C-alpha positions as CSV (number, residue, x, y, z in Angstrom):
1,X,0.0,0.0,0.0
2,X,1.6,3.3,-1.1
3,X,1.2,6.5,1.0
4,X,2.1,10.2,0.4
5,X,2.2,12.5,3.4
6,X,1.3,16.2,2.8
7,X,2.0,18.7,5.6
8,X,3.7,22.1,5.6
9,X,5.5,21.2,8.8
10,X,8.6,19.1,8.0
11,X,8.9,17.7,11.6
12,X,5.3,16.5,11.4
13,X,5.9,14.7,8.1
14,X,9.0,13.0,9.4
15,X,7.4,12.0,12.7
16,X,4.4,10.4,10.8
17,X,6.7,8.7,8.3
18,X,8.8,7.1,11.1
19,X,5.8,6.0,13.1
20,X,4.0,4.4,10.1
21,X,7.1,2.6,8.8
22,X,7.7,1.2,12.2
23,X,4.1,0.2,13.1
24,X,2.7,-0.6,9.7
25,X,5.4,-2.0,7.4
26,X,2.7,-3.0,4.9
27,X,2.2,0.7,4.2
28,X,5.1,2.3,2.3
29,X,5.6,6.0,2.5
30,X,6.6,6.8,-1.1
31,X,6.7,10.6,-1.0
32,X,6.2,13.8,1.1
33,X,4.8,17.2,0.0
34,X,5.0,20.6,1.8
35,X,1.9,22.2,0.1
36,X,-1.1,21.5,-2.1
37,X,0.7,22.2,-5.4
38,X,3.4,19.7,-4.6
39,X,0.7,17.2,-3.5
40,X,-1.0,17.5,-6.9
41,X,2.3,17.0,-8.7
42,X,3.2,13.9,-6.6
43,X,-0.2,12.4,-7.2
44,X,0.5,12.5,-10.9
45,X,4.0,11.2,-10.6
46,X,3.5,8.4,-8.0
47,X,-0.3,7.6,-8.1
48,X,-0.3,6.5,-4.5
49,X,-3.2,4.5,-2.9
50,X,-3.5,6.9,0.1
51,X,-2.7,10.6,0.8
52,X,-2.6,11.9,4.3
53,X,-3.4,15.6,3.7
54,X,-3.2,18.6,6.0
55,X,-6.0,21.1,5.4
56,X,-4.4,24.4,6.3
57,X,-1.3,25.0,4.1
58,X,0.0,28.1,2.3
59,X,-1.1,28.5,-1.3
60,X,-3.4,25.7,-2.4
61,X,-4.9,24.2,0.8
62,X,-5.7,20.6,1.4
63,X,-9.4,20.8,0.4
64,X,-8.5,22.4,-3.0
65,X,-5.7,19.9,-3.5
66,X,-8.1,17.0,-3.0
67,X,-10.5,18.5,-5.4
68,X,-7.9,18.8,-8.1
69,X,-6.4,15.3,-7.5
70,X,-9.7,13.6,-7.6
71,X,-10.4,14.9,-11.1
72,X,-7.6,12.6,-12.4
73,X,-7.2,9.9,-9.7
74,X,-10.6,8.7,-8.4
75,X,-8.9,5.7,-6.7
76,X,-6.8,7.7,-4.3
77,X,-8.1,7.7,-0.7
78,X,-7.6,10.7,1.6
79,X,-7.0,11.1,5.3
80,X,-7.4,14.7,6.2
81,X,-5.6,16.3,9.1
82,X,-6.4,19.6,10.7
83,X,-5.9,21.6,13.9
84,X,-9.3,23.2,13.3
85,X,-12.2,21.3,14.8
86,X,-15.0,23.0,13.0
87,X,-18.1,21.6,11.2
88,X,-17.4,23.7,8.1
89,X,-14.0,22.1,7.5
90,X,-15.4,18.6,8.1
91,X,-18.3,19.2,5.8
92,X,-16.2,20.6,3.0
93,X,-13.8,17.6,3.0
94,X,-16.7,15.1,3.2
95,X,-18.2,16.7,0.1
96,X,-15.0,15.6,-1.7
97,X,-15.5,12.0,-0.7
98,X,-13.1,12.0,2.3
99,X,-14.2,9.8,5.1
100,X,-11.3,10.0,7.5
101,X,-10.7,13.2,9.4
102,X,-8.1,13.6,12.2
103,X,-7.4,16.4,14.6
104,X,-4.0,17.7,15.4
105,X,-2.2,16.7,17.5
106,X,-3.2,13.2,16.5
107,X,-2.5,10.2,18.8
108,X,-0.6,7.3,17.3
109,X,-3.5,4.9,17.9
110,X,-5.9,7.2,16.0
111,X,-3.5,7.6,13.0
112,X,-2.9,3.9,12.8
113,X,-6.6,3.1,13.1
114,X,-7.5,5.5,10.3
115,X,-4.8,4.0,8.1
116,X,-6.1,0.5,8.9
117,X,-9.6,1.4,8.0
118,X,-8.6,3.0,4.7
119,X,-6.3,0.1,3.8
120,X,-9.1,-2.4,4.5
121,X,-11.5,-0.3,2.3
122,X,-8.9,-0.4,-0.5
123,X,-8.4,-4.1,-0.2
124,X,-12.1,-4.7,-0.3
125,X,-12.5,-2.6,-3.3
126,X,-9.7,-4.4,-5.1
127,X,-11.1,-7.7,-4.2
128,X,-14.5,-6.6,-5.5
129,X,-12.9,-5.3,-8.7
130,X,-11.0,-8.5,-9.2
131,X,-14.2,-10.5,-8.6
132,X,-16.2,-8.3,-11.1
133,X,-13.4,-8.6,-13.7
134,X,-13.4,-12.4,-13.2
135,X,-17.2,-12.5,-13.5
136,X,-17.1,-10.2,-16.6
137,X,-14.5,-12.4,-18.3
138,X,-16.4,-15.6,-17.3
139,X,-19.7,-14.0,-18.7
140,X,-17.9,-13.0,-21.9
141,X,-16.5,-16.5,-22.4
142,X,-19.9,-18.0,-21.6
143,X,-21.7,-15.8,-24.0
144,X,-19.1,-16.5,-26.7
145,X,-19.6,-20.3,-26.1
146,X,-23.4,-19.9,-26.1
147,X,-23.3,-17.9,-29.3
148,X,-21.1,-20.5,-30.9
149,X,-23.3,-23.4,-29.9
150,X,-26.4,-21.3,-30.8
151,X,-25.4,-21.3,-34.4
152,X,-24.2,-24.9,-34.4
153,X,-27.4,-26.1,-32.8
154,X,-29.6,-24.1,-35.2
155,X,-27.9,-25.6,-38.2
156,X,-28.5,-29.1,-36.7
157,X,-32.0,-28.3,-35.5
158,X,-31.2,-29.1,-31.8
159,X,-32.7,-26.1,-30.0
160,X,-35.5,-23.6,-29.9
161,X,-34.4,-20.7,-32.1
162,X,-36.7,-18.1,-30.5
163,X,-35.7,-18.8,-26.8
164,X,-31.9,-18.7,-27.4
165,X,-32.2,-15.7,-29.8
166,X,-33.9,-13.7,-27.1
167,X,-31.4,-14.8,-24.5
168,X,-28.4,-13.8,-26.6
169,X,-30.2,-10.7,-28.0
170,X,-29.6,-11.8,-31.6
171,X,-32.3,-10.8,-34.1
172,X,-32.2,-12.6,-37.4
173,X,-34.1,-10.8,-40.2
174,X,-31.9,-11.7,-43.1
175,X,-28.4,-12.8,-43.7
176,X,-26.0,-15.2,-45.4
177,X,-23.9,-18.2,-44.2
178,X,-20.2,-18.2,-45.0
179,X,-17.9,-21.1,-44.3
180,X,-14.2,-20.3,-44.1
181,X,-11.9,-23.2,-44.9
182,X,-8.3,-23.1,-43.5
183,X,-6.0,-24.5,-46.3
184,X,-2.6,-25.9,-45.4
185,X,0.1,-24.9,-47.8
186,X,3.2,-26.8,-46.6
187,X,2.7,-28.4,-43.2
188,X,-0.4,-29.4,-41.2
189,X,-2.1,-26.6,-39.3
190,X,-1.6,-26.9,-35.6
191,X,-4.5,-26.5,-33.1
192,X,-2.8,-23.3,-31.8
193,X,-2.6,-21.9,-35.3
194,X,-6.2,-22.7,-36.0
195,X,-7.2,-21.0,-32.8
196,X,-5.2,-18.0,-33.7
197,X,-6.8,-17.8,-37.1
198,X,-10.3,-18.3,-35.5
199,X,-9.7,-15.4,-33.0
200,X,-8.3,-13.1,-35.7
201,X,-11.1,-13.9,-38.0
202,X,-13.6,-13.2,-35.3
203,X,-12.0,-9.9,-34.4
204,X,-12.0,-8.7,-38.0
205,X,-15.6,-9.7,-38.7
206,X,-17.0,-8.3,-35.5
207,X,-15.5,-4.9,-36.2
208,X,-16.9,-4.8,-39.7
209,X,-20.3,-6.5,-39.4
210,X,-22.9,-8.1,-37.1
211,X,-22.2,-11.8,-37.2
212,X,-22.2,-15.0,-35.2
213,X,-19.2,-17.4,-35.3
214,X,-19.7,-21.2,-35.2
215,X,-17.1,-23.8,-33.9
216,X,-14.1,-25.0,-35.8
217,X,-14.6,-28.4,-37.3
218,X,-12.5,-30.1,-40.0
219,X,-10.6,-26.8,-40.5
220,X,-13.9,-25.1,-41.4
221,X,-15.5,-22.2,-39.5
222,X,-19.2,-21.4,-40.2
223,X,-20.2,-17.7,-39.8
224,X,-23.6,-16.2,-39.9
225,X,-23.5,-12.7,-41.3
226,X,-26.6,-10.7,-40.4
227,X,-28.2,-7.8,-42.1
228,X,-30.3,-5.3,-40.0
229,X,-33.0,-4.9,-42.6
230,X,-34.4,-7.1,-45.3
231,X,-32.7,-6.1,-48.6
232,X,-32.6,-7.4,-52.1
233,X,-30.6,-10.6,-52.3
234,X,-28.3,-9.2,-55.0
235,X,-27.4,-6.3,-52.7
236,X,-26.8,-8.6,-49.7
237,X,-24.6,-10.8,-51.9
238,X,-22.6,-7.8,-53.0
239,X,-22.1,-6.6,-49.4
240,X,-21.0,-10.1,-48.3
241,X,-18.4,-10.3,-51.1
242,X,-16.9,-7.0,-50.2
243,X,-16.7,-7.9,-46.6
244,X,-15.1,-11.3,-47.3
245,X,-12.6,-9.9,-49.8
246,X,-11.4,-7.4,-47.2
247,X,-11.1,-10.0,-44.4
248,X,-9.3,-12.6,-46.6
249,X,-6.9,-9.9,-47.8
250,X,-5.8,-9.4,-44.2
251,X,-5.7,-13.0,-43.1
252,X,-4.1,-14.9,-46.0
253,X,-0.3,-15.3,-45.5
254,X,2.5,-17.4,-47.0
255,X,1.9,-20.4,-44.8
256,X,-1.9,-20.6,-44.4
257,X,-4.7,-19.5,-46.8
258,X,-8.4,-19.1,-46.2
259,X,-11.1,-19.8,-48.7
260,X,-14.7,-18.8,-48.2
261,X,-17.7,-20.7,-49.5
262,X,-20.9,-18.6,-49.4
263,X,-24.4,-19.7,-49.3
264,X,-27.1,-17.6,-51.1
265,X,-28.7,-14.8,-49.0
266,X,-31.8,-15.8,-47.0
267,X,-34.7,-13.6,-46.0
268,X,-36.4,-15.9,-43.4
269,X,-34.9,-17.9,-40.6
270,X,-36.2,-21.1,-42.2
271,X,-33.8,-20.6,-45.1
272,X,-30.7,-20.4,-42.8
273,X,-29.9,-24.2,-43.0
274,X,-30.2,-24.1,-46.8
275,X,-27.7,-21.2,-47.0
276,X,-25.4,-23.4,-44.8
277,X,-25.6,-26.4,-47.2
278,X,-25.0,-24.0,-50.1
279,X,-21.9,-22.7,-48.5
280,X,-20.6,-26.3,-48.0
281,X,-21.3,-27.0,-51.7
282,X,-19.5,-23.9,-52.7
283,X,-16.4,-25.2,-50.9
284,X,-16.7,-28.6,-52.6
285,X,-17.4,-27.2,-56.0
286,X,-14.5,-24.7,-56.2
287,X,-11.6,-25.6,-58.4
288,X,-8.3,-25.8,-56.6
289,X,-6.5,-23.9,-59.3
290,X,-8.9,-21.0,-59.1
291,X,-7.3,-17.8,-58.0
292,X,-10.4,-16.4,-56.4
293,X,-10.6,-16.7,-52.6
294,X,-14.4,-17.1,-52.4
295,X,-17.3,-18.8,-54.2
296,X,-21.0,-19.2,-54.3
297,X,-22.7,-22.5,-55.1
298,X,-23.8,-23.4,-58.6
299,X,-27.3,-22.2,-59.4
300,X,-28.8,-25.7,-59.0
301,X,-30.6,-24.8,-55.7
302,X,-31.9,-21.5,-56.9
303,X,-34.1,-23.0,-59.7
304,X,-36.8,-24.2,-57.3
305,X,-38.7,-27.5,-57.1
306,X,-35.9,-29.2,-55.2
307,X,-36.5,-31.8,-52.5
308,X,-34.9,-29.9,-49.7
309,X,-37.4,-31.1,-47.1
310,X,-36.9,-34.7,-48.1
311,X,-33.2,-34.2,-48.0
312,X,-33.4,-32.8,-44.4
313,X,-35.6,-35.7,-43.3
314,X,-33.1,-38.2,-44.7
315,X,-30.2,-36.5,-42.9
316,X,-32.1,-36.4,-39.6
317,X,-32.8,-40.2,-39.9
318,X,-29.1,-40.9,-40.6
319,X,-28.1,-39.0,-37.5
320,X,-30.5,-41.1,-35.5
321,X,-28.9,-44.3,-36.8
322,X,-32.3,-45.8,-37.7
323,X,-31.8,-48.0,-40.8
324,X,-35.5,-48.6,-41.3
325,X,-36.4,-44.9,-41.2
326,X,-33.4,-44.2,-43.5
327,X,-34.6,-46.7,-46.0
328,X,-38.1,-45.0,-46.2
329,X,-36.6,-41.5,-46.2
330,X,-34.1,-42.4,-49.0
331,X,-36.9,-43.8,-51.2
332,X,-39.0,-40.7,-50.7
333,X,-36.0,-38.6,-51.6
334,X,-35.2,-40.6,-54.7
335,X,-38.9,-40.4,-55.8
336,X,-38.6,-36.6,-55.7
337,X,-35.6,-36.7,-58.0
338,X,-37.5,-38.5,-60.7
339,X,-39.1,-35.3,-61.8
340,X,-35.7,-33.6,-62.3
341,X,-33.6,-33.6,-65.5
342,X,-30.9,-36.3,-65.6
343,X,-27.9,-34.0,-65.1
344,X,-29.6,-32.1,-62.3
345,X,-30.6,-35.3,-60.5
346,X,-27.0,-36.6,-60.8
347,X,-25.7,-33.3,-59.4
348,X,-28.1,-33.4,-56.5
349,X,-27.0,-36.9,-55.5
350,X,-23.4,-35.7,-55.5
351,X,-24.5,-32.8,-53.3
352,X,-26.3,-35.3,-51.0
353,X,-23.1,-37.2,-50.5
354,X,-21.3,-34.0,-49.5
355,X,-24.0,-33.1,-46.9
356,X,-24.1,-36.7,-45.5
357,X,-20.3,-36.6,-45.1
358,X,-20.5,-33.3,-43.3
359,X,-23.2,-34.6,-40.9
360,X,-20.9,-37.6,-40.1
361,X,-18.0,-35.3,-39.3
362,X,-20.2,-33.1,-37.1
363,X,-21.1,-36.1,-35.1
364,X,-17.3,-36.9,-34.7
365,X,-17.5,-40.2,-36.6
366,X,-14.4,-41.5,-38.3
367,X,-15.2,-42.5,-41.9
368,X,-14.0,-42.3,-45.5
369,X,-16.0,-39.9,-47.7
370,X,-17.2,-41.3,-50.9
371,X,-16.0,-40.0,-54.3
372,X,-18.1,-40.5,-57.4
373,X,-16.3,-40.9,-60.7
374,X,-17.5,-38.4,-63.3
375,X,-18.2,-40.9,-66.0
376,X,-20.7,-43.0,-63.9
377,X,-24.3,-43.1,-65.1
378,X,-27.2,-41.9,-63.0
379,X,-28.3,-45.5,-62.0
380,X,-24.8,-46.3,-60.8
381,X,-24.5,-43.0,-58.9
382,X,-27.9,-43.7,-57.3
383,X,-26.8,-47.2,-56.2
384,X,-23.5,-46.0,-54.8
385,X,-25.3,-43.2,-52.9
386,X,-27.8,-45.7,-51.5
387,X,-25.0,-47.9,-50.3
388,X,-23.0,-45.0,-48.8
389,X,-26.1,-43.7,-47.0
390,X,-26.7,-47.1,-45.4
391,X,-23.0,-47.5,-44.4
392,X,-23.1,-44.1,-42.7
393,X,-26.3,-45.1,-40.9
394,X,-24.7,-48.3,-39.5
395,X,-21.6,-46.3,-38.4
396,X,-23.9,-43.9,-36.5
397,X,-25.8,-46.8,-35.0
398,X,-22.5,-48.3,-33.8
399,X,-21.3,-45.0,-32.6
400,X,-24.4,-44.5,-30.5
401,X,-24.3,-48.0,-29.0
402,X,-20.7,-47.6,-28.0
403,X,-21.5,-44.3,-26.4
404,X,-18.3,-42.8,-27.8
405,X,-16.2,-44.5,-25.1
406,X,-13.0,-44.1,-27.0
407,X,-13.5,-40.4,-27.5
408,X,-14.6,-39.7,-24.0
409,X,-11.7,-41.7,-22.5
410,X,-9.3,-39.6,-24.6
411,X,-11.0,-36.4,-23.5
412,X,-10.9,-37.5,-19.8
413,X,-7.2,-38.2,-20.1
414,X,-6.6,-34.8,-21.6
415,X,-8.6,-33.1,-18.8
416,X,-6.7,-35.0,-16.2
417,X,-3.4,-33.6,-17.6
418,X,-4.6,-30.0,-18.1
419,X,-7.2,-29.3,-15.5
420,X,-4.8,-27.1,-13.6
421,X,-4.5,-24.7,-16.6
422,X,-7.0,-22.5,-18.3
423,X,-8.8,-25.4,-20.0
424,X,-12.0,-24.9,-22.0
425,X,-14.7,-27.2,-23.4
426,X,-13.9,-26.0,-26.9
427,X,-10.2,-26.9,-26.5
428,X,-11.0,-30.5,-25.4
429,X,-13.7,-30.9,-28.0
430,X,-11.3,-29.9,-30.7
431,X,-8.6,-32.3,-29.2
432,X,-11.0,-35.3,-29.6
433,X,-12.3,-33.9,-32.9
434,X,-15.9,-33.5,-31.9
435,X,-18.1,-30.4,-32.2
436,X,-18.4,-28.6,-28.8
437,X,-22.2,-29.2,-28.8
438,X,-22.0,-33.0,-29.2
439,X,-19.0,-33.3,-26.9
440,X,-20.8,-31.4,-24.1
441,X,-23.9,-33.5,-24.5
442,X,-22.0,-36.9,-24.6
443,X,-19.8,-35.9,-21.7
444,X,-22.7,-35.2,-19.4
445,X,-24.5,-38.4,-20.5
446,X,-21.3,-40.4,-19.7
447,X,-20.1,-38.8,-16.4
448,X,-23.4,-37.3,-15.0
449,X,-22.0,-33.8,-14.7
450,X,-21.2,-31.0,-17.1
451,X,-17.7,-30.2,-18.2
452,X,-17.3,-27.2,-15.8
453,X,-18.4,-29.1,-12.7
454,X,-16.1,-32.0,-13.7
455,X,-13.1,-29.7,-13.9
456,X,-14.0,-27.9,-10.7
457,X,-14.3,-31.2,-8.8
458,X,-10.8,-32.2,-10.0
459,X,-9.3,-28.9,-8.9
460,X,-10.9,-29.1,-5.5
461,X,-9.7,-32.6,-4.9
462,X,-6.2,-31.7,-5.9
463,X,-6.4,-28.6,-3.6
464,X,-7.3,-30.9,-0.7
465,X,-4.3,-33.0,-1.3
466,X,-1.9,-30.1,-1.5
467,X,-3.3,-28.6,1.7
468,X,-1.8,-31.5,3.6
469,X,1.6,-29.9,2.8
470,X,1.8,-27.1,5.4
471,X,4.7,-25.5,3.6
472,X,2.4,-24.4,0.8
473,X,0.4,-21.3,1.2
474,X,-3.3,-21.3,0.1
475,X,-2.5,-18.7,-2.5
476,X,0.2,-21.0,-4.0
477,X,-2.3,-23.9,-4.0
478,X,-4.9,-21.7,-5.6
479,X,-2.6,-21.1,-8.6
480,X,-1.4,-24.7,-8.7
481,X,-4.9,-26.0,-9.3
482,X,-5.8,-23.6,-12.0
483,X,-7.4,-20.6,-10.4
484,X,-6.1,-17.0,-10.8
485,X,-8.0,-15.3,-8.0
486,X,-7.6,-16.6,-4.4
487,X,-10.9,-15.1,-3.3
488,X,-12.8,-16.8,-6.1
489,X,-11.0,-20.1,-5.3
490,X,-12.1,-19.7,-1.6
491,X,-15.7,-19.3,-2.6
492,X,-15.7,-22.3,-5.0
493,X,-13.9,-24.4,-2.4
494,X,-16.5,-23.5,0.3
495,X,-19.4,-24.1,-2.1
496,X,-18.1,-27.6,-2.9
497,X,-16.9,-28.7,0.6
498,X,-19.1,-26.6,2.9
499,X,-16.0,-25.0,4.7
500,X,-13.5,-22.4,3.8
501,X,-10.0,-23.5,2.8
502,X,-8.4,-22.3,6.1
503,X,-10.9,-24.2,8.1
504,X,-10.5,-27.4,6.0
505,X,-6.7,-27.2,6.4
506,X,-6.9,-26.7,10.1
507,X,-8.9,-29.9,10.5
508,X,-6.7,-32.0,8.3
509,X,-3.2,-30.9,9.5
510,X,-1.8,-31.1,13.1
511,X,-1.5,-27.7,14.8
512,X,2.1,-26.5,15.3
């Protein structure tokens, strides 16, 4: 705690300095001033925590000095000292926010008591600020995760759009889905590099537009770009192209390049998943030798009369792993294609394979995507697609029956190794190559608690073990198990165990 003493009597300043340094070593006297002007200058230079200020001084008096200092330094606390015991003086300093007022000659016990009260007030304020900052950061992270999962879940029809949109204060009138694909030029992209690209992309997009970022999966990042008003689709498309061009020009470098696949603009929320599928198709359809860094899908889906609902029903059945339902849904889908010209029907089957492959990856299932040779006839493509759809359904069924034991075991091992660091659900989900939404759902089904509670329990158990070592301070243990704020650690520990860390340690370790 840093203190500046202001008094026009040098002997008074020296006496106070000597007494405070002797009796309160935790308070350091960092400067002395003989008048109000010097006090203002020292406040700017040293930014102390406390100033002990005499009221009656030549030139600028203590009250005026406090008034000037508080204009720049709201955090500084003042203890006013005066030989005048009048109500007017006390009232004037209280109007400046001063709560401590000592009369000369001050007794040592009174000075120390006033300093102790002010020091405690400062510590409480700092603790509260740290707690508020922690809560703010936690809330910011939580909202970011919720926003990410909101988009992911909407695209997979897992949640109520209206409820979550209201919670996150996201209003969707019209927009466009863009999927950014991270392309490796020489060496595989590391998780750290992907996270860097993700954060940088988020920063650039958020400053230029209203958008929602989805989770990274298979080196792809879905983004929902929102428009405040419903506009003509051609205008929305033009605005999106301009935005993406600018962002990609900043992010593409010599080692990693980004490509953006764009869906067509939508004007109702029901069209959002369609725009997502179109963005995926744009990525798949682009030619690798193309110099352009973005693409829209071919116009196949803009011609109308396409079995989008049947396609969606089929994908939902595959995700459920129900072979019987898939058989019925596939036959319904194929019957819809009979009214389409030959080339269009072939192209739609190829697109179906792409969408099924993406659904499999979103579930976290290891599989080999199917490639259809260009010279195959429609009947051959249809038979290959049928076989591929059924194989994927069986993989999903096996995946569900095994409850993802392998992935969850791998995730648990990773958590055990990293729980004492700033670990996140997204980090672990990416490590085991699952989407955050599915990882969170499967993790709770398997272990009975959500990810945060699981990590918290591990940290508290580790803290209990370390408390048996009396050579370690509670602050050190707090940092060792992954917390940055001792006060927050104490609250979490008490919530989990019912007692504060100091009380727990005293009952578990012999008294000295």
